[in-house]
N, C-alpha and C positions, 0 to 999 in steps of 0.2 A: 637542534637536530632535525633532519628532514623526517616527515611522517612516513610510516611504512607504506609500501605500495600494496594496495588492497585490490584495486581493479585490474582485471586481466587485459593484457595487450592482445586484442583479437587478431591483429595482423601477424604477430609472432605465433599465436596459438594455431592459426589457420595455415601459415606458410612456413613456419620455422625460422623466419628472419624478420628483422625490423630495422629500418634505415636509421633509427635514432640510437640503436645500440644500448649501452649502459645508461645513457642519459634519458632514456624513455621514462615518462612519468607513470607508466603502467607496468604491472608485473609480467615478466616473461615466463609463461608456464605453457607447456605443451597441452593441447586439447586432449582430454580423456575420452576414450572410446568405450569405457565401461561404466556401469551404473548399478547401484544396489536395487534399482526398482524392477529388475527382471530382464529376461532374455529379449523380449520384444523391443524394449527401450535400447538395449545394447545394439541390436540390429539397426535401429534408426540412427543411433549415434555414429555407427560406422559409415552409414550411407552419407550422412551430412558431412563428416570429416573428409571423405573422399572427394566431395564436390567443392571443397574450399581450396583446391589446388590452384585454380586459375584466378586471375585478378584483372579483368578487363578494365575496371575503373582506374586501378593503379597504372595500367598501361597507357590509358588515355592521358592522365595528368602528368606522368613522368616524362612524356615527350616534350614538355615545356620546361623541364629543368634547365636545358641549355639556354633558355631565354631568361634565366634568372628567377623563375617561379619557385618559391619555397613551399613545396607541396607537403601538406600534413595529412597522412593517411588515416588519422584518428578523427578528423573532422567529418561532418556530414558531406556527402558528395555535392549537394545543392550549395552549401556554404563555400566549398572549395571552387566550384564552377564560377560563382559570382566573384570570388576573389581573383580567380584567373582572368576574368574579363576586365577587372579593374587594373590588374597588373599589366596586361597586354594593351591597355588603353583602347579597347575596341568600342566604337560607338554602336548604337542600336542596329544600324543597317550595314555595318562593316561585313564584306564578304567573308573575311577570315573568321569573324565571329559566327556567321551562319554555318560555315563548314564545321567549326568546332562544336557548335550546338548539335549538329546532326551526329557527329562522332560521339558526343557525350550521351545522346539519347540511345544510340546503339550499344554503348558500353553499359548503360543502366540495364537494358534488356538482357544483354549477355550475362551480366553479373547475377541477375535473378536466376538464369538457367544454371549457372555454375553453383549457386547456393542451394537451389531447391529442385533442380532437375527439369526435364522437358516432357517426359512421358506421362500423359494424363491418366494412363491406366496402371501406373505403378503405385502400389499402396504405400511403400516406404517414402516416396516423394511427397505424397499427400500428408503422411504423418509428420514428416519434417516440417512441412508448411504449417500444420496445426500447432506444432510445438512453438514455431517461430512467432505466431500470433497469440500464444499463451492461452489456448483454450483450456477450460476447466475439465480436463480429461481428454485424451487423444483416442479417437475411435480405432478399433481394429478391423473395421470394415470399410471398403472403398466408397460405397455409396454414402455411408454415414459421414465420412471425411468430406466428401463433396458437398453434402447438405450443410455441414457446419461452416465450410468456407463460403458457401453461397450466401449465408446470412451474416458474414463478417465484413465489416467496413473498415479498411485500413488504408492509409496513404502508402502507395507502393514505393515511393522514394524512401520514406522512413523505414519501410520493411527491408529494403536492400541495405540501408545504412546501419541496421542493427549489428551487422558483422563488423563495421568500422568503428562505431561509437560505443557499442556495448549497451546502448539504451533500449528499453522495452518499446515496442511499437504501440501507439495509442489506438484503441478500438473505439469506433463511433457507433451510435445506435441507429443511424439512418444514412441513406445516401445523401440527403440534404445536408446533414451535419458534416459529413466527409467533404462534400463539395465546398462548403463554406470555409473549412480549414484549408483545403488545397488551394483555393483561389486567394485566400488571405496570405498564405505563405509562399505562393508561387511555385509549389512543388508538384509540377505536372509530370506524370509518367507517360512516356510515348505509347500511344495506342495503335500506331500504324507502323511499327518497326518491322523490318524484314526478319528480325531475329525472334519475333514473338512466337511463343510455344502454346500448345494446348492447355498446359497447366496454368500459364499466366492468364489466359483468357477468362478463366473462372473468377479472377480477382479484379478485372477491369470494370470500372463503373462509369456512369453517365455524369461526369463532373460538371460539364457546362449546362446540362439540362437534367438535373436530378429529379427522380420520381419521389414525391412525398410519401407514397404508399410503400416504397421499397425500404424496409427497415428491419431491424433485428426482431426475431420472433420473441414474444413475451417470455421473459425469464430465461432467455437463451442468448449467450454471447453479448450481453448488453455492456455498454461502456460503464466502467466503475466496478465491474465484477471480475476484473482480470486477476490472474494469479500474479503475485509480486515476488 
């Protein structure tokens, strides 16, 4: 007998639909907007749910379905983009690949805004972001949220992909460690997109020239102390 579906299908939870239907390997459950942890959390959950209505990454990939590309919305966007390039047989300097790369970068940036908002002065947006990176306690103050994120090092492609894969994002203890991971995996988030927002700028790091002194404060947000 097949094993029970325990993991949630985040595409169904966020949009109410899934292209795999009953054959999906994940459980189709609507995202809850309530929580026993208190009113402030219920407010943040409502905000997050409302921002999952758009799907810029899905829009980017599904335009290639007519070319025979078998898009899997549960895979990481980076994995699907590389698979798309192989399917389309684009070489490194193919103009079509360059155009697709620019569209993919814009879709990544737009997806971040859909998930976490754009207004850097909105407390609920910051709280949603703090929850996404799994801080040990979400501040109820705007300045404290900003300080917490300022000393948090995560790969932004992985952060966006949490909605798709359901995986927790890994936190690193320094900009150097994050840089090493990003270059090894090739998961570069666009730093110059026209769709970049104020909220996003707080998370951008110097990946190509990391500062060894720029690291997590002692005892705060360090890698390995994540909530699980």
